[in-house]
ROLOTI-153170 format. One record per residue: x, y, z of N, C-alpha, C in turn; residue in one letter. Coordinates in steps of 0.001 Angstrom, whole numbers, padded with zeros to 6 digits, always signed. Each point is the difference from the previous one (the first is absolute). Layout:
% residues N
XYZXYZXYZA/...
***
This chain:
% residues 452
+000839-001272+000034-000829+001320-000013+000897+001144+000040X/-000400+001091-000852+000706+001237+000048-000965+001117+000533X/+000538+000917+000785-000734+001096+000446+000810+001285-000201X/-000654+001085-000003+000686+001299-000109-000343+000847+001246X/+000965+000765+000499-000258+000960+001146+000345+001333-000399X/-000920+000943+000177+000227+001338-000588+000399+000790+001316X/+001179+000414+000077+000589+000693+001185+000967-000732+000679X/+001318+000430+000084+001126-000766+000645+000207+000671+001294X/-000929+000607+000750+000145+000571+001366-000061-001090+001007X/-000211+000384+001189+000010-000935+001146-000867-001259-000271X/-001315+000308-000108-000958-001158-000184+000266-000741-001321X/+000247+000702-001099+000171-000685-001275+001317-000863+000007X/+001004+000557+000535+001314-000778-000024-000066-001184+000938X/-000496+000145+001249-000086-001164+000871-000867-001089-000555X/-001133+000447-000578-001055-000899-000560+000611-000731-001199X/+000746+000681-000813+000656-000622-001212+000973-000991+000427X/+000866+000356+000956+001048-000942+000391-000535-001318+000603X/-001147+000187+000830-000571-001169+000644-000842-000743-000876X/-000640+000558-001025-000786-000764-001003+001037-000810-000812X/+001095+000565-000326+001016-000628-000714+000582-001161+000743X/+000161+000130+001352+000471-001100+000812-001060-001165+000027X/-001257+000283-000205-001033-000962-000119+000110-000767-001327X/+000871+000370-000928+000172-000626-001224-000683+000706-001182X/-000578+001186+000151-000675+000714-000965+000933+000900-000705X/-000248+000084-001445+000812+000938-000778-000608+001441+000267X/+000884+000885+000399-000438+001436+000295+000778+000989-000671X/-000801+000895-000622+000590+001211-000608-000422+001259+000639X/+000900+000769+000452-000333+001313+000729+000206+001131-001005X/-001083+000810-000166+000152+001285-000787+000184+001137+001010X/+001153+000776-000218+000334+001059+000841+000280+001249-000878X/-000714+001085+000303+000140+001116-000890+001031+001091+000465X/+000320-000157+001315+000907+000981+000483+001432-000429-000431X/+000656+000941-000728+001347-000452-000612+001084-000318+001029X/+000089+000797+001057+000982-000264+001011-000208-001373+000719X/-001318-000231+000364-000333-001201+000650+000288-001217-000931X/-000367+000124-001224+000178-001106-000916+001459-000223-000255X/+000809+000988-000064+001536-000159-000140+000466-000734+001142X/-000392+000300+001168+000441-000700+001248-000345-001549-000074X/-001320-000217-000330-000513-001334-000004+000834-000804-001100X/+000148+000532-001055+000827-000701-001100+001365-000268+000401X/+000514+000932+000857+001436-000235+000517-000009-000913+001163X/-001075-000531+000449+000042-000848+001188-000130+000771+001320X/-000239+001266-000077-000062+000751+001291-001402+000188+000437X/-000264-000116+001249-001345+000161+000532-000333+001546+000347X/-001032+000430-000556-000381+001415+000294-000614+000206+001323X/-000264-001077+000700-000551+000102+001394+000763-000952+000923X/-000054+000268+001292+000699-000902+000922-001045-000935+000523X/+000165-001354-000237-000815-001026+000557+000787-001230+000193X/+000203-000489+001192+000805-001159+000309-000237-001125-000964X/+000986-000552-000735-000125-001173-000702-000398+000160-001462X/-000443+001281-000287-000596+000286-001427+001076-000139-000977X/+001151+000508+000205+000996+000040-001048+000413-001457-000419X/+000093-000916+000985+000417-001372-000316-001179-000610-000706X/-001221+000212+000386-001190-000655-000649-000061+000489-001462X/+000140+001312-000268-000070+000583-001273+001185-000670-000864X/+001108+000024+000561+001249-000502-000776-000247-001505-000383X/-000386-000747+000861-000207-001513-000294-001016-000244-001035X/-001045+000740+000039-001085-000178-000945+000289+000617-001437X/+000746+001122-000011+000528+000514-001256+000940-001101-000605X/+000835-000460+000787+001007-001072-000496-000745-001155-000581X/-001148-000339+000627-000739-001200-000497-000928+000304-001135X/+000007+001308-000439-000747+000396-001129-001574+000146+000236X/-000358+000051+001333-001454+000127+000263-000360+001488+000286X/+000921+000870+000125-000264+001327+000353+000722+000995-000928X/-000679+000979-000554+000643+000930-000817-000575+001432+000087X/+000726+001075-000322-000499+001291+000102+000132+000716-001309X/-000894+000861-000269+000058+000729-001278-000814+001349+000134X/+000476+000820-000871-000736+001400-000051-001113-000016-000970X/-000140-001119-000798-001027-000048-001109-001137-000788+000503X/-001149+000612+000280-001120-000724+000550-000545-001063-001038X/-000038+000282-001303-000528-001070-000932+000850-001167+000150X/+001292+000150+000202+000887-001295+000135-000253-000632+001322X/-000338+000735+000989-000308-000786+001258-001357-000762+000004X/-000913+000535-000617-001293-000594+000046-000238-001058-001068X/+000932-000114-001007-000135-000950-001047-000229-001470+000545X/-001028-000636-000306-000192-001396+000445-000421-000086+001465X/-000190+001068+000705-000375-000131+001435-001399-000366+000311X/-000223-001003+000740-001356-000418+000399-000694+000960+000938X/+000946+000607+000794-000570+001023+001097+000945+001181-000078X/-000491+001130+000095+000692+001279+000111-000241+000665+001333X/+000956+000141+000804-000179+000605+001358+000416+001480-000072X/-000888+000823+000494+000249+001389+000133+000501+000213+001476X/+001247+000464+000093+000641+000190+001315+000682+001337+000044X/-000764+001116-000242+000510+001322-000042-000518+000644+001342X/+000557+001162+000329-000274+000746+001179-001481+000557+000038X/-000586+000035+001163-001306+000658+000207+000229+000906+001166X/+000726+001143-000084+000223+000857+001136-001290+000820+000312X/+000081+000593+001152-001194+000802+000383-000084+001219-000792X/-001206+000279-000497-000128+001291-000805+000077+001202+000887X/+000653+000985-000464+000096+001284+000784-001330+000691+000238X/-000173+000363+001266-001148+000778+000356-001154-000790+000449X/+000023-001381-000030-001229-000665+000456+000288-001317+000600X/+001121-000668-000514+000297-001337+000476-000472-001147-000677X/-000789+000270-001185-000425-001057-000855+001233-000626-000729X/-000089-001276-000328+001075-000620-000675+000078+000668-001360X/+001225+000256-000443+000227+000468-001312+000209-001082-001019X/-000992-000236-000989+000057-001151-000816+000527+000327-001371X/+000670+001224-000121+000543+000417-001264+000904-001062-000600X/+000919-000517+000767+000921-001053-000562-000672-001272-000406X/-001072-000334+000848-000602-001306-000208-000790+000137-001316X/-000683+001016-000340-000833+000039-001239+000933+000310-001186X/+001136+000692+000182+000854+000234-001100+000608-001356-000361X/+000430-000801+001002+000606-001290-000302-000921-000972-000717X/-001238-000021+000563-001197-000823-000618-000146+000426-001348X/-000136+001257-000325-000306+000353-001352+001101-000415-000977X/+001296+000138+000404+001146-000365-000805-000059-001592-000275X/-000326-000772+001034-000082-001388-000045-001171-000421-000997X/-001076+000681+000167-001157-000374-000832+000219+000289-001390X/+000683+001093-000399+000200+000443-001411+001060-000982-000576X/+000959-000482+000850+001029-000843-000540-000216-001440-000102X/-001085-000522+000801-000264-001440-000092-000441-000410-001346X/+000387-001254-000363-000463-000605-001189-000584-001360+000167X/-000265-000240+001235-000575-001397+000391-000839+000221+001286X/-000928-000930+000168-000788+000049+001340+000920-000200+001231X/-000331+000762+001075+000817-000040+001224-000855+000303+001248X/+000538-000241+001062-000583+000445+001295+000823+001242+000438X/-000737+001081+000236+000580+001200+000531-000198+000110+001510X/+001090-000088+000729+000008-000146+001467+000580+001152+000719X/-000824+000618+000953+000498+001173+000681+000696-000621+001292X/+001409+000217+000098+000710-000380+001131+000201+001267+000937X/-000127+001223-000641+000035+001238+000833-001170+000013+000871X/+000147+000740+001109-001197+000238+000798-000850+001065-000525X/-001212-000335-000345-000920+000877-000740-001328+000052+000705X/-000677+001188+000006-001311+000167+000615-001040-000967-000583X/-001101-000231+000743-001099-000906-000282-000613+000776-001394X/-000155-000904-000932-000710+000529-001244+001043+000083-001126X/+001333+000035+000303+000997+000111-001010-000070-001171-001078X/-000135-001211+000444-000115-001146-000895-001145+000127-001064X/-001172+000500+000555-001189+000234-000935+000413+000975-001081X/+000633+001081+000450+000409+001045-000941+001027-000533-001039X/+000900-000832+000437+001014-000575-000906-000722-000942-000969X/-000972-000682+000488-000769-000983-000909-000768+000831-001062X/-000543+001171+000430-000709+000902-000916+001032+000484-001046X/+001185+000402+000463+000992+000582-000843+000460-001143-001064X/+000151-001182+000453+000335-001124-000834-000999-000231-001150X/-001233+000104+000484-001147-000308-001027-000010+001204-000935X/+000292+001154+000421+000024+001201-000974+001138-000172-000991X/+001232-000237+000556+001179+000186-000869+000203-001292-000838X/-000355-001145+000585+000280-001314-000685-001266-000922-000149X/-001022+000437-000647-001118-000889-000044+000281-001197-000846X/+001139+000019-000651+000394-001208-000876+000625-001115+000868X/+000392+000327+001191+000716-001030+000815-000711-000344+001302X/+000104-001172+000496-000575-000463+001177+001007+000368+001138X/-000224+001214+000567+000897+000510+001031-000792-000184+001415X/+000499-000762+000916-000626-000161+001250+000775+000766+001079X/-000619+000540+000911+000612+000857+001055-000192-000838+001377X/+001198+000149+000697+000017-000685+001343+000775+000885+000979X/-000335-000179+001240+000797+000616+001144+000783-000993+000790X/+001213+000356+000158+000845-000919+000921+000846+000782+000880X/-000520+000572+001028+000680+000979+000874+001234-000700+000693X/+001001+000819+000224+001214-000484+000614-000081+000189+001530X/+000667-000808+000774+000036+000215+001470+001456-000224+000421X/+000905+000904-000517+001431-000163+000231+000389+001052+000933X/+000755-000544+001070+000626+000937+000972+001430+000284-000426X/+000308+001313-000015+001427+000305-000399+000903-000519+000989X/+001144-000673-000436+000964-000561+000778-000260-001541+000173X/-001170-000466-000369-000253-001454+000063-000915-000386-001218X/+000120+000804-001055-000938-000170-001098+000130-001457-000711X/+001208-000446-000074+000213-001186-000835-000734-001204+000896X/+000228+000005+001245-000729-000987+000873-001445+000073-000065X/-000487+001248-000034-001484+000237-000042-000545-000522-001263X/+000733+000111-001156-000586-000384-001295+000099-001591-000062X/+001090-000496+000460+000243-001509-000155-000704-000793+001052X/-000352+000623+001120-000713-000716+001148-001114+000902+000551X/-000919+000410-000847-000954+000847+000373-001075-000531+000962X/-000673+000816+000717-001095-000396+000882-001181-000420-000943X/-000120+000764-001063-001232-000295-000971+000392+000682-001256X/-000577-000416-001083+000012+000674-001301-001409+000411-000332X/-000222+001255-000332-001318+000487-000420-000110+000238-001401X/-001009-000513-000768-000242+000148-001210-001374+000430-000306X/-000161+001210-000641-001362+000512-000420-000183-000272-001391X/-000811-000882-000476-000217-000352-001389-001443-000619-000177X/-000529+000362-001097-001408-000402-000204-000293-000800-001299X/+001207-000544-000546-000072-001028-001004+000760-001215+000324X/-000460-001111-000417+000713-001280+000300+001425-000033-000565X/+000135+000654-001178+001351-000075-000653+000918+000874+000830X/-000401+001174+000537+000898+000833+000726+000395-000713+001246X/-000972-000660+000628+000295-000688+001321+001012-001176-000298X/-000179-000624-001171+000821-001159-000251+001454+000515-000196X/+000269+001081-000810+001333+000568-000224+000657+000434+001399X/-000766+000582+000886+000628+000492+001187+000242-001247+000916X/-000891-000977-000011+000320-001196+000777+001163-000644-000421X/+000213-000101-001351+001160-000601-000524+001303+000779+000426X/+000001+001256-000020+001048+000732+000445+000564-000245+001404X/-001056-000225+000862+000294-000249+001431-000031-001474+000369X/+000060-000859-001015-000026-001463+000304+001055-000482+000944X/+001150+000519-000113+001084-000397+000908-000390+000191+001546X/-000890+000880+000234-000289+000273+001450-001034-001122+000520X/-000438-000823-000925-000938-001099+000408+000789-000936+000921X/+001283-000122-000194+000798-000923+000745+000125+000371+001477X/-000256+001301+000330+000071+000403+001296-001439+000420+000498X/-000974-000414-000823-001408+000201+000425-000396+001397+000134X/+000543+000818-000791-000351+001488+000208-001428+000229-000527X/-000892+000554+000893-001340+000346-000392-000008+000929-001242X/-000794-000243-001019-000197+000824-001012-001467+000490-000083X/-000258+001227+000246-001323+000530+000187-000421+000638-001267X/-001042-000551-000641-000563+000440-001249-001198+000868+000404X/-000001+001177-000591-001072+000918+000299-000345+000819-001206X/-000883+000901+000102-000434+001014-001095+001084+001060+000008X/-000023+000796-001075+000962+001132-000162-000032+000957+001248X/-001155+000493+000297-000187+001043+000978+000508-000543+001391X/-000277-001258+000280+000396-000675+001317+001416-000034+000091X/+000700-000505-001055+001414-000056+000018+000724+001313+000189X/-000557+001027-000659+000612+001351+000119-000175+000473+001392X/-001185-000268+000694-000137+000487+001227+000697-000716+001113X/+000317-001278-000203+000705-000859+000982+001338+000749+000446X/+000712+000374-001106+001334+000543+000252-000012+001298+000921X/-000909+000825-000345-000282+001255+000726-000453-000358+001464X/-000929-000924+000079-000568-000260+001330+001084-000708+000959X/+000858-000854-000614+001038-000546+000741+001006+000976+000512X/+000460+000880-000852+000996+001063+000413-000609+000941+000911X/-001223+000312-000094-000568+000974+000944-000188-000632+001393X/-000260-001281+000010-000264-000611+001312+001441-000212+000646X/+001028-000364-000737+001293-000048+000625+000548+001327+000472X/-000246+001067-000813+000312+001346+000433-000673+000398+001257X/-001192-000448+000154-000862+000298+001192+000652-000641+001257X/+000502-001245-000221+000707-000588+001140+001256+000659+000444X/+000770+000450-001007+001190+000913+000285-000373+001150+000746X/-001065+000679-000484-000446+001283+000569-000485-000239+001400X/-000784-001007+000188-000591-000385+001351+001163-000115+001048X/+000995-000885-000418+001014-000266+001028+000838+001320+000248X/+000199+000847-000958+000723+001232+000227-000837+000854+000960X/-001346+000031-000062-000822+000727+000918+000149-000625+001454X/-000059-001314+000021+000259-000781+001265+001420+000417+000577X/+000892+000071-000889+001425+000364+000500-000096+001438+000729X/-000584+000880-000580-000186+001308+000634-000671-000049+001362X/-000909-000872+000119-000801-000222+001245+000913-000611+001049X/+000714-001032-000539+001029-000641+000914+000968+000945+000585X/+000512+000926-000828+000898+001033+000525-000601+000790+001114X/-001248+000308-000096-000675+000881+000923-000301-000744+001340X/-000347-001320-000091-000362-000673+001291+001117-000902+000464X/+001114-000094-000570+001118-000793+000527-000053-001502-000426X/-000768-000231-001084-000012-001403-000441+001043-000245-001059X/+000144-001235-000506+000967-000375-001066-000853-000516-001150X/+000198+000612-001119-000823-000284-001231+000278-001395-000515X/+001228-000443+000152+000395-001328-000508-000721-001095+000729X/-000193+000212+001346-000738-000976+000641-001546+000036-000355X/-000402+001268-000204-001342+000181-000398-000298-000667-001397X/+000974+000262-000940-000097-000656-001333+000044-001545+000124X/+000896-000491+000819+000182-001500+000175-001354-000422+000577X/-000533+000581+000934-001230-000407+000595-001165-000021-000976X/-000041+000934-000887-001064+000069-000984+000286-001075-001098X/+001242-000115-000417+000321-000893-001123-000199-001442+000385X/+000087-000369+001228-000238-001423+000296-001463-000354-000104X/-000870+000990-000250-001378-000318-000284-000140-000396-001506X/-000355-001166-000221-000043-000450-001518-000822+000853-000849X/-000945+000650+000599-000951+000831-000809+000707+001317-000485X/+001064+000357+000707+000747+001152-000305+001291-000249-000674X/+000928-000792+000493+001273-000429-000634+001009+001021+000398X/+001163-000369-000099+001197+000795+000497+000489+000906-001106X/-000350-000190-001242+000643+000768-001086-000522+001424+000078X/+000814+000963-000472-000281+001398-000206-000388+000588+001348X/+000562-000485+001108-000114+000722+001326+001309+000490+000557X/+000801+000480-000894+001349+000561+000359-000069+001519-000047X/+000054+000611+001158-000042+001511+000104+001145+000576-000678X/-000218+001282-000411+001050+000791-000735-000356+001346-000263X/+000714+000658-000954-000306+001319-000473-001169+000201-000948X/-000650-001064-000392-001138+000107-000998+000371-000764-001263X/-001034-000418-000737+000354-000765-001174+000331+000854-001151X/+000772-000445-000962+000391+000558-001149+000122-001022-001242X/+000743+000395-000987+000199-000961-001029-000862+000264-001256X/-000084-001061-000777-000620+000108-001398-001507-000341+000152X/-000433-000722+001012-001287-000489-000032-001047+000655+001032X/+000369-000153+001262-001007+000375+001033-000343+001552-000143X/+000895+001020-000189-000471+001347-000010-001018+000216-001231X/+000424-000424-001200-000795+000249-001186-001252-000839+000020X/+000036-001275+000439-001178-000889-000007-001046+000313+000989X/+000368+000455+001131-000883+000456+001046-000708+001169-000619X/+000689+000951-000438-000527+001260-000510-000998-000254-001139X/+000520-000864-000936-000844-000333-001127-001349-000785+000378X/+000054-000889+001040-001202-000667+000514-000977+000938+000505X/+000552+000945+000757-000912+001057+000548-000765+000715-001051X/+000780+000421-001096-000694+000718-001127-000875-000840-000735X/+000384-001386-000248-000935-000924-000593-001402-000141+000741X/+000126-000044+001269-001106-000190+000878-000914+001220-000021X/+000740+001169+000028-000801+001308-000016-000758+000055-001331X/+000613-000267-001153-000559+000095-001287-001208-000922-000123X/+000101-001252+000705-001060-000987-000071-001140+000321+001048X/+000168+001178+000653-000916+000383+001057-000199-001101+001167X/+001123-000614+000305+000143-001065+001069+001292+000342+000711X/+000111+001191+000675+001291+000510+000525+000547-001015+001035X/+001306-000158-000119+000762-000880+000988+000535+000937+001096X/-000710+000224+001056+000549+001018+000877+001187-000548+000881X/+000074-001386+000156+001292-000446+000577+001200+000241-000844X/-000060-000241-001290+001076+000305-000952+000342+001384+000103X/-000905+000873-000150+000245+001506+000052+000740+000342+001234X/-000447-000561+001177+000776+000304+001191+001360-000588+000022X/+000247-001168-000565+001424-000621-000028+000900+000961-000762X/-000570+000490-001140+000834+000942-000887+000321+001282+000862X/-000951+000514+000730+000248+001318+000730+000978-000249+001120X/-000290-001081+000812+000767-000307+001200+001501-000205-000474X/+000143-000782-000971+001437-000307-000533+000797+001209-000468X/-000815+000815-000745+000693+001293-000450+000445+000882+001150X/-000937+000097+001041+000284+000868+001134+001283-000523+000743X/+000061-001395+000085+001132-000561+000681+001314+000239-000635X/+000067-000074-001313+001167+000292-000731+000290+001467+000080X/-000938+000856-000097+000251+001467+000091+000545+000381+001311X/-000398-000702+001008+000472+000330+001379+001339-000592+000486X/+000609-000701-000945+001205-000703+000383+001097+000811+000504X/+000194+001148-000901+001047+000893+000364-000126+000605+001389X/-001197+000457+000388-000237+000600+001348+000259-000970+001032X/-000437-001375-000305+000155-001086+001071+001524-000095+000205X/+000851+000005-001048+001459-000176+000187+000563+001188+000708X/-000410+001133-000346+000487+001324+000602-000343+000010+001489X/-001242-000359+000331-000338+000018+001348+000746-001092+000849X/+000270-001149-000589+000725-001032+000591+001415+000325+000281X/+000596+000789-000855+001373+000447+000090+000212+000937+001230X/-000992+000842+000195+000063+000863+001253+001188+000819+000010X/+000685+000393-001148+001104+000846-000033-000125+000918-001168X/+000700+001051+000008+000133+000855-001076+000802-000662-001207X/-000772-000258-001171+000721-000833-000989+000802+000802-000948X/-000020+001331-000014+000761+000744-000967+001410-000200+000274X/+000693-000348-001214+001465-000338+000147+000321-001437+000557X/-001042-000677+000368+000253-001406+000396+000034-001011-001087X/+000453-001143+000258+000175-001119-001111-001122-001025+000238X/-000839-000177-000974-001019-000973+000091+000273-001267-000919X/+000096-001079+000440+000264-001290-000724-001419-000603-000407X/-000320-000216-001212-001210-000623-000433+000386-001388-000626X/-000541-001069+000686+000235-001366-000588-001241-000423-000607X/+000002-000197-001205-001148-000501-000862-000637+001167-000684X/-000305-000233-001346-000731+000992-000743-001190-000545-000705X/+000181-001267-000524-001098-000648-000688-001134-000214+001014X/-001289-000203-000620-001208-000207+000877+000095-001249+000757X/+000707-000943-000411+000297-001201+000705+001267-000676-000450X/+000527-001006+000724+001278-000670-000315-000146-000830-001344X/+001077-000372-000533+000154-000838-001252-000674+000670-001157X/-000062+001229-000055-000456+000724-001249+000648+001326-000028X/+000116+000557-001189+000514+001384-000223-001129+000970-000255X/-001314-000427+000334-001155+000860-000365-000207+001058+001006X/-000035+001265-000545-000106+001189+000900-001385+000582-000198X/-000829-000691-000660-001409+000548-000229-000708+000157+001360X/-000423+001164+000388-000732+000325+001231+000747-000559+001234X/+001322+000009-000041+000770-000339+001135-000163+000990+001104X/-000231-000581+001224-000043+000953+001142+001241+000854+000301X/+001118-000535-000586+001264+000645+000178-000011+001372-000718X/-000786+000232-001022+000023+001270-000713-000485+001098+000907X/-001222-000006+000466-000449+001072+000776+000757+000225+001381X/+000429-001201+000590+000786+000203+001140+001341+000733-000244X/+000749-000393-000945+001314+000631-000426-000278+001521-000285X/-001073+000244-000878-000250+001385-000242-000250+000868+001122X/-000676-000430+001027-000250+000680+001191+001311+000249+000816X/+000838-001061+000061+001176+000096+000679+001008+000937-000683X/-000009+000054-001250+000884+000867-000789-000376+001552+000419X/-001123+000204+000296-000469+001425+000315+000653+000458+001436X/+000387-000885+000756+000594+000318+001366+001430+000600-000189X/+000616-000167-001096+001282+000458-000129+001088-001079+000417X/-000449-001199+000226+000943-001100+000371+000675-000599-001356X/+001170-000516+000237+000626-000842-001046-000533-001399-000062X/-000545-000414-001076-000576-001333-000113+000777-000847-000937X/+000394-001188+000605+000745-000894-000790-000840-001375-000063X/-000364-000440-001205-000913-001146-000161+000737-001120-000615X/-000476-001211+000327+000517-001228-000655-001171-001007-000158X/+000017-000505-001183-000860-001178-000282+000738-000942-000919X/-000148-001324+000254+000769-000965-000834-000301-000035-001402X/-001268+000395-000368-000467-000115-001453-000582+001288-000619X/-000550+000853+000955-000817+001016-000610+000586+001403-000139X/+001228+000235+000293+000612+001298-000050-000102+000706-001401X/+000242-000836-001030-000140+000659-001356-001408+000490-000285X/-000974-000796+000386-001365+000420-000179-000436+001076+000872X/+000657+000121+001244-000388+001127+000941+000533+001293-000338X/+001188+000054-000575+000694+001309-000113-000815+001021-000650X/-000645-000353-001150-000848+001111-000604-001278+000385+000751X/-000327-000724+001011-001246+000213+000744+000208+000692+001342X/+001300+000191+000382+000233+000629+001332+000690+001288-000262X/+000041+000945+001091+000710+001238-000101+001442-000191-000418X/+000511+001019-000822+001271-000106-000552+001134-000064+001035X/-000233+000556+001193+001009+000114+001016+000264-001400+000635X/-000870-000970-000098+000159-001310+000617+001238-000654-000555X/+000822-000488+000956+001198-000800-000380-000331-001480+000167X/+000698-000869-000806-000244-001355-000045+001350-000735+000338X/-000088-000917+000857+001101-000810+000429+000128-001260-000784X/+001189-000552-000057+000193-001302-000744-000247-001224+000807X/-000041+000198+001350-000377-001102+000993-000741+000548+001183X/-000591-000934+000712-000660+000370+001161+000974+000622+001060X/+001192-000661+000038+000905+000512+001001+000412+001415-000290X/+000176+000300-001317+000296+001342-000283-001014+001044+000244X/-001296-000378-000120-001084+000846+000342-000046+000311+001496X/+000246-001076+000773-000136+000143+001431+001068+000776+000643X/+001336-000141-000625+001156+000667+000682-000258+001431+000124X/+000145+000363+001354-000132+001422+000438-001362+000522+000129X/-001034-000862-000067-001385+000387-000053-000526+000565+001427X/-000692+001000+000100-000672+000467+001166-001283-000679+000211X/-000666-000509-001084-001338-000611+000075-000011-000981-001139X/-000554-001266+000324-000115-001006-001036-001506-000307-000044X/-000409-000047-001371-001405-000357-000299-000030-001211-000940X/-000749-000962+000404-000134-001255-000812-001376+000183-000699X/+000049+000008-001331-001121+000091-000835-000432-001289-000632X/+000946-000863-000313-000268-001183-000789+000728-001214+000767X/-000714-001163+000120+000601-001118+000847+000714-000920-000730X/+001043+000455-000699+001107-000945-000673+000622-000856+000994X/+000249-001268-000351+000535-000845+001075+001419+000481+000402X/+000748+000570-000766+001266+000498+000343-000037+001083+001130X/-001139+000696+000063-000102+000958+001085-000257-000685+001302X/-000814-001093-000014-000273-000801+001146+001234-000463+000654X/+001081-000257-000732+001216-000554+000567+000914+001003+000673X/-000360+001264-000039+000774+001008+000658-000041-000132+001488X/+001157-000252+000598+000033-000279+001423-000045+001297+000790X/-000621+000081+001158-000106+001237+000807+001366+000586+000310X/+000904-000950+000353+001395+000599+000307+000665+000608-001126X/-000208-000580-001257+000601+000593-001076-000630+001404-000361X/-001288+000064+000185-000646+001341-000200+000506+001042+000968X/+000104-000392+001229+000435+000873+001066+001374+000540-000253X/+000892-000802-000613+001361+000422-000362-000034+000950-001160X/-000849-000229-000958-000067+000740-001205-000656+001402+000166X/-001056+000010+000872-000882+001196+000131+000356+000774+001262X/+000266+001342-000258+000204+000801+001210-001344+000379+000626X/-001136-000101-000922-001335+000206+000485-000530-001176+000627X/-001080+000174+000814-000577-001159+000720-001528-000123-000167X/-000464+000450-001222-001444-000123-000246-000169-000883-001258X/-000872-001097+000210-000363-000840-001245-001461+000061-000065X/-000543+000304-001180-001431-000064-000372-000111-001284-000962X/-000530-001100+000411-000176-001147-000645-001407-000137-000511X/-000277+000351-001165-001316+000132-000567-000506-001487-000537X/+000945-001007+000139-000365-001349-000432+000145-000894+001092X/+000452+000362+001243+000063-000849+001216+000963-001127-000267X/+001178+000232-000667+000953-001108-000274+000886-000268+001051X/+000133+000889+000990+000917-000106+001112-000569-000377+001304X/+000599-000621+000955-000415-000334+001290+000072+001257+000956X/-001170+000558+000371+000043+001263+000824+000911-000250+001205X/-000089-001017+000719+000757-000171+001233+001459-000002-000313X/+000470-000666-001092+001478-000032-000305+000444+001354-000432X/-000835+000792-000703+000454+001331-000409+000115+000891+001207X/-001081-000085+000906+000100+000836+001174+001138-000281+000815X/+000327-001387+000225+001134-000401+000792+001347+000595-000643X/+000055+000174-001282+001169+000577-000675+000063+001505+000114X/-001015+000570+000709+000055+001341+000197-000864+000917-000983X/-000799-000627-000796-000684+000745-001022-001418+000358+000558X/-000486+001147-000437-001397+000296+000220-000736-000533-001183X/-000784-001040+000219-000565-000723-001081-001523+000316-000146X/-000402+000268-001250-001386+000135-000332-000422-000940-001083X/-000903-000948+000298-000594-000892-000962-001327+000393-000396X/-000813-000901-000546-001378+000276-000384-000870-000941+000797X/-000833+000541+000844-000915-000740+000705+000557-000927+001171X/+001140+000418+000458+000672-000703+001103-000024+000754+001259X/-000896-000346+000928-000057+000697+001298+001115-000381+000858X/+000078+000693+001105+001136-000252+000920-000105-001237+000957X/-001065-000593+000025-000192-001199+000845+000703-001220-000578X/+000756-000842+000923+000669-001136-000462-001023-001026-000690X/+000517-000673-001029-000729-000954-000601+000847-001270-000228X/-000453-001028-000528+000812-001237-000359+000803+000317-001182X/-000230-000748-001045+000896+000175-001218-000596+001213-000752X/+000863+001154-000032-000490+001266-000569+000720+000249-001347X/+000677-000951-000462+000812+000143-001332-001057-000011-001055X/+000136+000938-000995-000979+000086-001013+000090-001219-000980X/-001112-000540-000476-000007-000919-000950+000736+000407-001288X/+000970-000884-000454+000813+000538-001128-000700-000114-001291X/-001276-000657-000060-000592-000143-001183-000534+001368-000379X/+000009+000216-001324-000452+001231-000656-001110-000392-000974X/-001141+000446+000176-001017-000236-001059-000907+001117-000176X/+000484+001230-000010-000727+001205+000138-000726+000308-001397X/+000479-000547-001016-000620+000436-001291+000006-001071-000963X/-000794+000031-001002-000051-000930-001109+001074+000286-000968X/
***
């Protein structure tokens, strides 16, 4: 079987490499010249653990190819996946479908055989119907079927999520389209992965509903963290006590600075707008959006208040810039508003991230300095702020920090350090949702699952 994927970005590239690993012949059409050049040279345009090796092995096997010519990519393809961006539209939060419909129109005009047109991008309810109408209008001579196959990939663990998913969702209303999609995912039968067949609208809504619910869990535990700080409780024990309830589960109950990334911010906002347009408003989703935005906007003040010193002329070390570890994605990262606020204090800010510094530089104030290592960032710091929970930061010993830092204030927005150990080393330690009362195991869960 041969398929084509339109778009060599995060979703398209990961999906292409994983489908190829399933034994499918995959052609990726990428119109961005610089991205295409990198892909053809074997360079990954995104940071995702294991992706470079997976792409290389499948290219070597002849199952995966890249081209800038869309007709070449779709030639002989039984299914054509649209995997282009759907960013939030300015001024309202609705998903911008410009790239989706532009790609669909190019595909429809270039097709010379029947095919299944599949949306892999996250699209609002009703998009599939519009694409079907477009296909009927532009190509009445061909049997073009439309399907929805939303992705559920977490940045940093996307390959595992694709190869060992909790479920596969397919929105299709013809038996042929269902057969094609079932055949593509047949390797997952060996691990008994549920494949949920639904209508178009249902599949489109599942992705938004899932992301909004997970974002709601993140936002809820963040609010509980604030309450814990006020009453002297420990949010990790609260989260553990909640998560042991099988009806709730422990996932997405990790407190922090607020969610960011490519999915939760835009998908929650888009779902709120979809619900408003349908005259069935989702008040919970609207509140999640508002609470999370307020949390990120207040990070700078939270850090400044915790420092309790005049920051002008002081040196602030920032560990982590990406919205989560194992990615270089800076989209809606909480680090951006926090650093912007700190820059206004007149402090010298030195930041370090293992993967995201190149992506971060154009998004941050020009005066921000970037270190080559965590140790270089920390050296001479008056204040240390942890923004992202990379594992290498967890390994920083209190004694080592005490030797490197003349300052004694740590603001740990990811709760990666043991408060007792840091205080024993002489630090004034501020975590998230950690009251002053003693608890048992208060080390944060190292698992990160904050975003899709």
